[in-house]
C-alpha positions as CSV (number, residue, x, y, z in Angstrom):
1,M,-147.3,32.8,144.1
2,A,-149.7,30.5,142.2
3,K,-148.1,28.2,139.6
4,K,-149.1,29.1,136.0
5,V,-151.2,26.3,134.4
6,P,-150.4,25.8,130.7
7,L,-153.5,26.0,128.5
8,R,-154.0,24.4,125.1
9,Q,-156.9,24.5,122.6
10,C,-158.9,21.4,121.8
11,L,-159.0,20.9,118.1
12,G,-162.6,19.6,118.4
13,C,-164.6,22.1,120.6
14,R,-161.9,24.9,120.3
15,E,-162.0,25.5,124.0
16,M,-158.9,26.5,126.0
17,M,-158.2,24.0,128.8
18,P,-155.4,22.9,131.1
19,K,-152.9,20.8,129.2
20,S,-153.4,18.0,131.8
21,E,-157.1,17.6,130.9
22,L,-156.4,17.0,127.2
23,I,-155.0,14.1,125.1
24,R,-151.9,14.9,123.1
25,I,-151.4,13.6,119.6
26,V,-147.8,13.7,118.5
27,R,-146.1,13.5,115.1
28,S,-142.4,12.6,115.6
29,N,-139.6,13.8,113.3
30,D,-139.8,10.6,111.3
31,G,-143.5,11.2,110.5
32,Q,-145.0,8.6,112.9
33,F,-148.1,9.5,114.9
34,A,-148.7,8.5,118.5
35,V,-151.2,9.2,121.3
36,D,-149.0,10.7,124.0
37,A,-150.5,9.9,127.4
38,T,-147.5,11.3,129.2
39,G,-147.3,14.6,127.4
40,K,-143.5,14.1,127.1
41,L,-142.9,12.5,123.7
42,N,-140.7,14.4,121.3
43,G,-142.4,15.9,118.3
44,R,-145.1,18.3,117.2
45,G,-148.2,18.0,119.3
46,A,-151.9,18.8,119.0
47,Y,-154.5,18.4,121.7
48,I,-158.1,17.1,121.9
49,C,-160.6,16.8,124.8
50,K,-161.2,13.4,126.4
51,K,-164.6,13.2,124.7
52,S,-165.5,11.3,121.6
53,E,-167.7,14.1,120.3
54,C,-164.6,16.4,120.2
55,L,-162.7,13.8,118.2
56,K,-165.7,13.5,115.7
57,K,-165.6,17.3,115.3
58,A,-161.9,17.4,114.8
59,V,-162.2,14.6,112.2
60,G,-165.1,16.4,110.4
61,S,-163.2,19.7,110.2
62,K,-159.9,18.0,109.3
63,A,-158.4,19.9,112.3
64,L,-155.6,17.4,112.9
65,E,-154.6,17.5,109.2
66,K,-154.4,21.3,109.4
67,A,-152.5,21.3,112.7
68,F,-149.8,18.8,111.3
69,K,-150.0,20.0,107.7
70,V,-150.2,16.4,106.5
71,S,-152.9,13.7,106.0
72,I,-153.6,11.5,109.0
73,P,-153.7,7.7,108.6
74,A,-157.0,6.1,109.6
75,E,-155.1,4.0,112.2
76,V,-154.4,7.1,114.2
77,Y,-158.1,8.0,114.4
78,E,-158.9,4.4,115.3
79,Q,-156.3,4.5,118.1
80,L,-157.7,7.8,119.4
81,D,-161.2,6.6,119.3
82,K,-160.3,3.4,121.3
83,E,-158.4,5.5,123.9
84,L,-161.3,7.9,124.3
85,R,-163.8,5.0,124.8
86,D,-161.5,3.5,127.4
87,I,-161.3,6.9,129.2
88,E,-165.1,7.4,129.1
89,E,-165.8,4.0,130.6
């Protein structure tokens, strides 16, 4: 029997993709944000493609703010942008 692949929606392009192909952004219980490369950090998660254009779309539509129901610090977006550029290189 084939193993079920968990799908998640990218907040930028809104496409459903396997969880392993996306970057997870986590908000911990104490309100701290982190980019979760392992996918195992505790907290509420949201997903975004590994493309900088999807991050730009998510920022423009305030998709992360809507997903977490809180405003996102600029440092989180900067960290995400840096990680995406590292992945794309």
